[in-house]
N, C-alpha and C positions, 0 to 999 in steps of 0.2 A: 409490488413496488420494484422499480429498477433504479436504484441510486447510482449516481456517478460521482467519483471522487477525483478531484483535481489535486495532483501531487506535484507541488512546485518547489520542493526543497529536497536536498539529500542529507539533511541533518538527521542523525539517528532517531532521536526521540519523536519528533513530529511525523517522520516517515513510518515509524513503528506504530504510532497511534492511528494513522490513516489506514494502515494495513489491518490493524486489529478491528477497526470499525467495519471495514469491508468483510473481514472474516465473520464478524458477528452477524452482519446482514445476510451473508451466505448461509450461515447455520440456521437462520430463521426462514429459509426458503426463498430469499430474494435473489434476483440476478444483479450482479454488481459489475460495473466497469470502472477501471482505474485509468486515468489519463495522466501520464507523466509529462510535465512541462518544465522547461528551463533546466535547472540542475536536478530536477526530479527524475530525469532520464538515467541518472547515474545510480539510482537506488538498487536496481537488480544486481549490480556488481559490487555493492558495498557490504561490509560485514562489521558489526560492532558487538563485542562480547555482552554488553548489558542489554542490547536490543536486537536479539537475533530473530531473523525472519527467513522463511524460505519463499523465494519468488518463483512461481510457476507460470510462465507465459501461456496465454491461451485465449 
């Protein structure tokens, strides 16, 4: 399966949940693509203590 995730927010919790979903799919052997749209393009530069993620572009 090749899920695509549309990330259209830079709010910490929904962004974190979208990245967690992508990570879970990757761990099960799927190929995942994340498409940041709108304010979602700011997610790689954001940091929140409660919802910390590492963004690795690729």
